C-alpha positions as CSV (number, residue, x, y, z in Angstrom):
1,M,210.9,83.3,-89.3
2,K,211.8,86.9,-90.1
3,I,214.9,87.0,-88.1
4,S,217.4,84.2,-87.1
5,Q,219.0,83.5,-83.7
6,Q,222.4,84.2,-85.3
7,E,221.1,87.7,-86.4
8,V,220.0,88.4,-82.8
9,E,223.2,87.2,-81.5
10,H,225.1,89.6,-83.8
11,V,222.9,92.6,-82.9
12,A,223.2,91.8,-79.2
13,H,227.0,91.7,-79.7
14,L,227.1,95.1,-81.4
15,A,224.9,96.5,-78.7
16,R,227.3,95.0,-76.1
17,L,224.4,93.0,-74.6
18,H,225.3,89.7,-73.0
19,L,222.2,87.3,-73.4
20,S,221.8,83.9,-72.0
21,R,220.5,81.1,-74.2
22,E,217.0,81.5,-72.7
23,E,217.1,85.3,-73.2
24,L,218.3,84.9,-76.8
25,Q,215.5,82.4,-77.6
26,T,212.9,84.8,-76.1
27,M,214.4,87.8,-77.8
28,T,214.5,86.0,-81.1
29,G,210.8,85.1,-80.8
30,Q,209.8,88.7,-79.7
31,L,211.7,90.3,-82.4
32,D,210.2,87.9,-84.9
33,T,206.8,88.9,-83.8
34,I,207.6,92.6,-84.1
35,L,209.0,92.1,-87.6
36,S,206.0,90.0,-88.7
37,Y,203.7,92.8,-87.5
38,V,205.8,95.4,-89.5
39,A,205.6,93.2,-92.6
40,K,201.8,93.0,-92.2
41,L,201.7,96.8,-92.3
42,D,203.4,96.7,-95.7
43,E,200.2,95.1,-97.1
44,L,198.2,98.3,-96.5
45,D,197.6,100.5,-99.6
46,T,199.0,103.9,-98.5
47,R,199.2,105.6,-102.0
48,D,196.6,108.2,-101.1
49,V,197.7,108.7,-97.5
50,E,199.6,112.0,-97.0
51,P,202.8,111.5,-94.9
52,T,202.6,113.1,-91.4
53,T,204.9,113.7,-88.5
54,H,202.1,113.4,-85.9
55,A,199.0,111.3,-85.5
56,L,197.0,114.4,-84.8
57,S,197.1,117.8,-86.3
58,V,199.6,119.9,-84.2
59,T,200.2,123.6,-84.5
60,N,202.8,125.6,-82.6
61,A,201.6,128.5,-80.5
62,F,204.4,130.9,-81.0
63,R,204.2,134.4,-79.9
64,E,205.6,137.3,-81.6
65,D,209.1,138.3,-80.7
66,A,209.2,141.5,-78.5
67,V,212.2,143.4,-77.3
68,K,211.9,143.9,-73.5
69,P,214.3,145.2,-70.9
70,S,216.5,142.5,-69.5
71,L,218.9,142.2,-66.5
72,T,222.1,144.1,-66.4
73,Q,225.3,142.1,-66.2
74,R,225.6,143.2,-62.5
75,E,222.1,142.1,-61.8
76,A,222.6,138.7,-63.5
77,L,225.8,138.1,-61.5
78,A,224.5,139.4,-58.1
79,N,223.3,136.0,-56.8
80,A,226.1,133.9,-58.5
81,P,228.2,131.9,-56.0
82,Q,231.3,132.9,-58.0
83,H,231.9,135.5,-60.7
84,N,234.7,137.6,-62.0
85,E,232.6,140.8,-62.7
86,E,232.1,139.6,-66.3
87,S,230.8,136.0,-66.1
88,F,229.8,133.1,-63.9
89,M,232.8,131.0,-62.7
90,V,232.2,127.3,-62.5
91,P,234.5,124.4,-61.6
92,R,236.6,123.1,-64.4
93,V,235.4,119.9,-66.1
94,L,238.0,117.7,-67.6
């Protein structure tokens, strides 16, 4: 076994999870299976494999920045439920 029931109990306690005895046994078995699979992946020779961030090649389709006319302050505030001629007014959040 890669993980003990005591370790699962400890992690559950840290995560504020209250597991019954049955859930604890099930979780221990499931986590052991996951850790065994990850350990199996360690057997692969990945020396010549370049690290990647995505499984597929991804390129961003950014456009060039262009200065365009924007709303005036008055136009931006025109449909605001409440404003003070300078900015939007929203309820205080405490």
